[in-house]
C-alpha positions as MATLAB code, in Angstrom:
seq = 'MTISYFVSEIPLSMNQKKKVLFVCTGNSCRSQMAEGILRDIAGNQFEVFSAGSHPSRVHPMSIAILAEWGIDISHHTSDFIDMYLDEGIDIVITVCDNANEICPIFPGEVQRIHWSIDDPFHGWGNEEQFKNRYRETRNDIKARIEKLVKSEQS';
ca = [
      -0.118   -0.136   -0.302;
       1.396    3.399   -1.024;
       0.270    6.494    0.555;
       1.111    9.891   -0.922;
       0.761   13.252    0.342;
       0.345   16.528   -1.168;
       2.942   19.262   -0.128;
       0.140   21.299    1.046;
      -0.728   18.300    3.737;
       2.567   18.224    4.989;
       2.634   20.693    8.460;
       4.305   23.669    7.772;
       6.808   22.810   11.051;
       8.364   20.199    8.946;
       9.002   22.373    6.020;
      10.257   25.438    8.006;
      13.654   26.436    9.428;
      13.090   27.936   12.794;
      13.744   32.080   12.589;
      16.459   33.598   14.930;
      17.137   37.163   15.467;
      20.269   38.526   17.065;
      19.924   41.997   18.452;
      22.015   44.512   19.579;
      22.065   48.351   19.704;
      24.031   49.510   16.710;
      23.834   46.320   14.765;
      27.343   46.846   13.085;
      29.637   44.359   15.328;
      28.207   41.448   17.425;
      24.904   40.876   15.883;
      26.407   40.999   12.606;
      28.889   38.383   13.437;
      26.271   36.040   14.914;
      24.091   36.243   12.063;
      27.159   35.299    9.683;
      28.546   32.544   11.746;
      24.788   30.883   12.514;
      24.195   30.954    8.764;
      27.761   29.536    8.125;
      27.313   26.768   10.998;
      23.508   25.899   10.531;
      22.105   28.090    7.573;
      20.383   24.853    6.570;
      18.599   24.524    9.741;
      17.734   28.241   10.665;
      16.558   31.476    8.754;
      19.001   33.891   10.586;
      18.692   37.990   11.082;
      20.002   40.550   12.705;
      18.778   44.043   13.902;
      19.528   47.096   16.288;
      17.643   49.260   18.241;
      19.666   52.087   16.948;
      21.106   50.772   13.570;
      24.132   52.309   12.166;
      25.880   50.006    9.615;
      27.981   46.826    9.241;
      31.422   47.721   10.893;
      34.374   47.169    8.140;
      36.362   45.348   11.067;
      33.428   42.963   11.547;
      33.421   42.139    7.929;
      37.215   41.527    8.228;
      37.060   39.218   11.038;
      34.603   36.821    9.433;
      36.477   37.095    6.272;
      39.496   35.171    7.765;
      36.966   32.313    8.191;
      35.761   32.670    5.000;
      32.426   34.051    6.076;
      31.272   37.048    3.810;
      29.111   39.542    5.419;
      29.796   42.384    3.582;
      26.225   42.337    1.927;
      24.659   42.764    5.221;
      22.733   45.907    6.338;
      21.690   47.219    9.724;
      18.040   46.738   10.347;
      15.527   48.141   13.000;
      14.223   45.524   15.428;
      10.630   46.670   14.592;
      11.186   45.317   11.119;
      11.053   41.536   12.446;
       8.180   42.140   14.964;
       5.867   40.383   12.485;
       8.143   38.077   10.664;
       7.667   34.737   12.880;
      10.518   35.142   14.730;
      11.202   31.793   16.908;
      14.109   32.636   18.787;
      15.371   36.378   19.769;
      18.964   36.483   20.978;
      20.220   39.683   22.610;
      23.740   40.004   22.365;
      24.421   43.129   24.479;
      22.938   44.627   27.713;
      21.372   47.389   26.625;
      19.328   45.678   23.843;
      18.329   43.375   26.464;
      16.996   46.049   28.338;
      14.830   47.655   25.488;
      14.133   44.508   23.335;
      10.454   44.657   22.559;
       8.258   41.665   23.159;
       7.744   39.662   19.993;
       4.364   38.257   19.435;
       3.689   34.342   19.693;
       5.805   31.684   21.673;
       9.252   33.218   21.219;
      12.174   31.600   23.122;
      14.335   34.837   24.478;
      17.763   34.423   25.020;
      20.426   36.989   26.523;
      24.104   36.631   25.961;
      26.409   39.556   27.442;
      28.946   39.661   25.167;
      31.963   42.638   25.112;
      31.535   45.059   22.170;
      34.825   45.418   20.485;
      33.372   48.770   18.810;
      35.810   51.760   19.368;
      34.616   54.053   17.153;
      34.743   53.879   12.871;
      38.589   54.859   12.549;
      41.015   52.662   11.651;
      40.715   49.996   14.449;
      43.483   47.676   13.459;
      44.870   48.028   17.089;
      41.666   46.487   18.142;
      41.754   43.587   15.992;
      42.294   41.176   18.406;
      39.158   42.301   20.609;
      37.123   41.747   17.411;
      38.699   38.255   17.364;
      38.019   37.493   20.468;
      34.252   38.779   20.341;
      33.902   36.446   17.164;
      35.279   33.318   18.915;
      32.958   33.838   21.911;
      29.949   34.165   19.510;
      31.040   30.998   17.838;
      31.166   29.059   20.837;
      27.777   30.083   22.063;
      26.268   29.397   18.765;
      27.807   26.092   18.529;
      26.183   25.411   22.240;
      22.703   26.788   20.809;
      22.771   24.641   17.485;
      23.600   21.420   19.689;
      20.709   22.427   22.189;
      18.193   22.863   19.135;
      19.487   19.331   17.544;
      18.468   17.553   20.892;
];
């Protein structure tokens, strides 16, 4: 006996990836790196976004530091959190204490996670002397993301 299903009969949850939103203040460093790293590690499992309460632009050092690992975030944009309120986000991860304080409440059953990650940002000038701080931030984010992915798989 063969059972056939039309695609429309399959529950959406079987076809959909969980939507993850990383939030920080400027959406220029930590949240951007987190978006790029999660997409690289588990983009087949998650739709990944990032936003800020006061978005600015993606910091060139964040782009350079992820490029060291072959991750390209040069096409990313800084977005307002409000753009994602009605996008069916499943997991909101704040990556700075300020964003955790002012992050809006998302509709539905949204898992809320807070990671207090040091900000490598020291301005928009030549930050070559802060490159190691960006690497430390990147490495911290990657370790946290690996734990998140593992927990979501179990």
